[in-house]
Every structure is written in structure tokens, then in C-alpha cells.
C-alpha distance (Angstrom), angle and dihedral (degrees) to the residues before:
residue distance angle dihedral
M1 . . .
V2 3.80 . .
C3 3.79 115.3 .
G4 3.79 120.0 -138.0
T5 3.76 127.1 -145.6
A6 3.82 99.2 -137.0
N7 3.79 139.4 36.8
K8 3.78 92.7 -109.7
A9 3.81 121.1 144.8
L10 3.79 126.4 -163.4
V11 3.82 110.7 -142.5
I12 3.81 113.4 -168.3
H13 3.80 114.2 -160.0
H14 3.80 132.1 -171.9
L15 3.81 100.2 174.1
R16 3.80 132.6 41.8
S17 3.77 93.3 -152.1
D18 3.78 104.8 107.9
P19 3.81 122.5 39.7
D20 3.83 88.6 171.8
D21 3.80 99.5 56.6
A22 3.80 113.7 150.4
A23 3.80 97.3 -133.0
T24 3.81 96.4 56.4
G25 3.80 88.7 41.0
A26 3.79 90.5 55.1
L27 3.79 91.7 55.9
A28 3.79 91.5 48.3
A29 3.82 91.2 48.6
A30 3.81 89.6 50.9
G31 3.79 89.9 59.2
F32 3.80 101.4 -103.9
E33 3.76 125.7 153.1
L34 3.82 100.9 -125.7
D35 3.79 121.5 -139.1
H36 3.83 107.1 -166.4
R37 3.82 117.9 -158.1
H38 3.85 131.8 179.1
P39 3.82 104.7 -165.6
I40 3.81 95.6 174.2
E41 3.80 86.9 59.5
G42 3.80 91.7 50.3
D43 3.80 104.3 -89.3
P44 3.81 111.7 145.2
L45 3.78 116.6 -126.1
P46 3.80 114.7 -122.8
D47 3.76 128.2 -102.4
L48 3.78 117.0 -106.2
G49 3.79 89.5 -111.8
D50 3.80 94.0 62.5
G51 3.81 93.6 94.0
H52 3.81 103.3 -104.7
T53 3.80 112.3 150.5
I54 3.80 99.2 -178.7
A55 3.83 138.4 24.3
L56 3.79 133.9 -150.3
M57 3.82 118.3 -170.5
H58 3.80 116.5 -166.2
G59 3.80 131.3 -153.6
S60 3.78 128.8 -91.0
L61 3.79 146.0 -175.5
A62 3.82 89.6 -116.5
D63 3.80 127.1 108.6
V64 3.80 105.1 -115.0
T65 3.81 91.5 -160.9
K66 3.84 91.6 66.3
H67 3.77 96.7 86.6
H68 3.80 92.5 175.1
E69 3.83 92.2 62.2
P70 3.83 117.5 107.4
G71 3.78 109.3 -87.8
I72 3.82 97.7 8.2
A73 3.81 94.9 83.6
E74 3.81 88.8 47.1
E75 3.80 90.1 51.5
M76 3.81 92.9 49.0
R77 3.80 90.7 53.5
W78 3.78 91.2 45.6
I79 3.81 97.3 48.1
E80 3.80 92.3 49.4
A81 3.80 90.7 55.5
W82 3.82 93.0 41.7
W83 3.80 91.4 50.8
A84 3.78 91.9 50.4
S85 3.81 89.4 52.6
G86 3.81 91.0 61.3
R87 3.81 96.0 -129.8
P88 3.83 126.2 148.8
F89 3.80 118.9 -86.3
F90 3.80 137.0 -175.3
G91 3.79 117.3 -171.7
I92 3.80 125.2 -169.0
C93 3.84 118.7 -161.2
H94 3.82 98.5 -53.7
G95 3.81 88.2 32.9
L96 3.81 93.8 51.4
Q97 3.81 92.0 47.3
L98 3.80 93.0 48.6
A99 3.81 91.3 50.7
C100 3.81 91.2 48.6
Q101 3.81 90.6 51.7
L102 3.79 90.3 50.0
L103 3.80 88.9 54.2
G104 3.79 92.7 51.2
A105 3.81 101.7 -99.8
R106 3.80 124.5 136.9
V107 3.81 117.5 -107.6
G108 3.79 122.3 -167.3
P109 3.80 145.8 85.7
P110 3.81 114.3 -35.5
E111 3.78 122.3 -118.4
H112 3.82 92.9 -109.0
G113 3.80 89.2 64.1
K114 3.80 95.2 -143.1
A115 3.78 124.7 134.9
E116 3.79 133.9 -149.5
F117 3.80 113.1 -133.6
G118 3.79 110.8 153.8
Y119 3.81 135.7 19.2
Y120 3.82 116.6 -26.5
P121 3.83 129.3 171.5
L122 3.78 121.6 -110.9
R123 3.79 124.6 -131.8
S124 3.78 106.2 -140.7
F125 3.79 125.3 -140.5
D126 3.81 91.7 178.6
E127 3.79 112.9 34.1
D128 3.79 91.7 -174.4
L129 3.81 86.7 69.3
V130 3.82 105.2 25.1
P131 3.83 125.9 28.8
D132 3.78 112.3 -127.9
G133 3.81 112.6 -112.0
L134 3.82 95.8 15.7
P135 3.85 109.1 154.6
V136 3.81 112.1 -134.2
F137 3.79 133.9 -178.7
Q138 3.82 114.0 -98.9
W139 3.80 131.8 -173.3
H140 3.81 112.0 175.2
Y141 3.78 148.3 90.9
Y142 3.81 96.2 -167.6
G143 3.77 124.3 78.7
A144 3.79 137.3 -176.9
D145 3.78 132.1 -125.8
L146 3.79 116.7 -125.6
P147 3.82 109.9 -89.1
Q148 3.78 118.8 -133.7
G149 3.79 109.3 -89.5
A150 3.83 95.7 17.3
V151 3.81 120.5 120.5
R152 3.81 120.6 -135.8
L153 3.81 110.2 -135.2
A154 3.82 97.8 172.4
G155 3.79 142.0 -3.5
S156 3.78 140.0 175.1
D157 3.79 132.6 -127.0
L158 3.82 91.8 -97.1
Y159 3.81 101.4 29.9
P160 3.80 113.7 36.9
N161 3.83 97.9 -171.4
Q162 3.79 104.1 62.6
I163 3.80 102.9 134.4
L164 3.79 120.3 24.4
R165 3.78 136.7 179.4
F166 3.79 111.8 -148.6
G167 3.79 95.8 -177.6
S168 3.78 140.6 -63.0
A169 3.84 109.3 -6.5
R170 3.82 92.1 -11.1
Y171 3.79 120.1 115.6
G172 3.78 140.9 157.0
V173 3.80 131.0 -162.5
Q174 3.79 126.3 -168.3
C175 3.81 93.8 -162.9
H176 3.81 126.7 77.5
A177 3.78 102.1 -125.0
E178 3.80 87.4 143.3
M179 3.80 93.8 67.1
S180 3.78 122.7 102.9
L181 3.80 119.8 -140.8
T182 3.81 87.4 -99.7
G183 3.80 90.1 57.1
Q184 3.78 92.0 48.2
R185 3.82 91.6 52.4
Y186 3.80 89.5 48.6
L187 3.81 90.5 58.5
L188 3.79 91.9 46.3
D189 3.80 90.0 54.3
R190 3.80 101.2 37.3
D191 3.81 107.3 36.4
T192 3.79 100.2 78.3
G193 3.79 119.4 -157.4
W194 3.80 99.3 26.6
A195 3.80 94.2 113.0
G196 3.81 93.0 63.8
R197 3.80 95.8 58.3
R198 3.79 122.8 105.0
G199 3.79 116.5 -101.6
V200 3.81 97.9 20.4
Q201 3.78 127.1 134.7
Q202 3.78 113.1 -127.0
R203 3.78 119.8 -121.1
D204 3.80 98.3 -95.5
E205 3.81 90.8 51.0
Q206 3.80 92.0 48.3
E207 3.79 90.9 51.0
R208 3.81 91.9 49.8
R209 3.78 91.3 49.6
A210 3.80 91.6 47.2
I211 3.81 89.8 57.6
A212 3.81 89.8 51.2
H213 3.81 101.6 40.9
Y214 3.81 112.5 19.2
A215 3.82 97.4 91.5
A216 3.82 94.1 49.3
M217 3.80 91.7 46.7
R218 3.80 93.3 52.2
A219 3.81 92.9 45.3
W220 3.80 90.8 52.9
F221 3.82 92.1 46.3
A222 3.80 92.2 51.8
G223 3.79 89.1 56.3
F224 3.81 92.6 45.0
L225 3.80 91.1 52.3
Q226 3.79 90.0 48.9
R227 3.82 90.0 54.4
W228 3.80 88.9 51.3
L229 3.79 92.2 49.7
D230 3.80 90.2 48.3
E231 3.82 88.4 55.5
C232 3.80 90.2 46.5
R233 3.79 91.1 52.7
T234 3.79 90.8 53.5
A235 3.80 91.8 45.4
T236 3.81 98.7 47.5
N237 3.81 107.3 17.7
A238 3.80 83.9 -142.2
I239 3.80 105.4 101.8
P240 3.80 122.8 94.9
P241 3.85 114.0 -119.7
R242 3.81 97.1 -113.4
S243 3.77 125.1 134.0
I244 3.80 130.2 -132.1
D245 3.79 116.7 -116.6
R246 3.80 110.9 -119.0
C247 3.80 101.6 -127.3
């Protein structure tokens, strides 16, 4: 694992919907200098020599399989170089799917044709990391096959590869446990056409489930992020020993 020389985190965004997302907040609470980039909007991604020790890649409404789209080709080039450098990575939705593609796995709509928009329970394969049956917020109709060498930590009935460990300090999650309620409402309002897909929960059901499950989801995710940062600290010796508030 390559060691960095500064506590500098690269945060790759694709939406501007949620300034209070838990993942970015965790990095800030851990004392990182945050470098925010929006490659789909034209931001260049940094060179490996720019001092970043850790990377967080958020979700999007983009199709990660369209490598000719603005920003996606740039991200594919960047993630290949980042992966080869051995540095820590956390991918959410778009980020998980991009990492799976890099590692040779298929990404795309499943044969059953059903989507997950709303709160769906996870099936845990490692209850020390993910509670079995925990409902989490989902917003996708693409999934990823399991790459060779990756470890499945949790799945759902429709999408078996929900939370993956790619190696030391490298994780991906398909769900959006990072999103605040404001971010969830933003997707409900902005992402047109979701309500007509098979398998989705309609808005009133999503809002009811958010009341019931949001707090538990965010508390679990805070702990999961802390475990990741603990691994990162061991891997890089470059992360300040500060904890994430469980909120």
C-alpha cells in the first residue's frame, strides 16, 4: 500500500443534491483536507502525485457502462491508475460499479428487470460488519457481478452484490446509506421516470420507511465508515486518529 505525505482526500461527486452526506462528513471529521471534483461536469481528476492518500467516489444518475460519455472515460483512466497505486478507496453506487468494471465484472441491468428505489433489507454475509435484515436506502436499476477476488459482505434479494470488500481499505456499497433525508427527497423529485419501474416503492411508502429506518441506517453506516478509516490508517499511516460521531 502506497503511503501519502498529507491527509488529503479526493472526493468525487456526480450530484449536488446532498451537502450533508455522511461519507464526506466522515472524512472531514477525521481531519482530512477535502479536494472536491465533479468530473461529469468537466473537472479534471488529479494526478497520483498530487498528495491524495484516500479516495471517495459518490453515486450518480449516469450510466457507468457508457465509457464515451463526458467524465466516464476520465474516471476509468483515473481509477485504473489509482488502483495500481494501492491507495484506499470507497465507492458508492457509481463508485462500486466502476470498480467492478475495472476488475472485469459485468455491470448492467439484471435479467429479472426489477429496480430498487426505496428502503430494502440487506442479507448479511458478515454480521460483524453488516447487520442482517438492515433496511437501507437504494436508488438503482443496474447491478454488478462479483469481481474475482472481491468478498461479498451483504446483498439483497434482487441484487446480491450490495456491499463488497475489494481488499485492504477498499470497499464498495451499492446502497445510499450516506444520503440525508434532504438528499433522498432530491432524488425523488429530480430523477424522472423512477416510479414506473418494476419493483420500486412509491413515494409515500419510501417516506414511511424512511421514518422507520433512517436513524438505524445512518448509525450503522457511521460505524462502517469508521472501520474503513481504521483500515486506512493501518494501510497508510497517514490518517489522524479521530472518531466519527454516530448520528
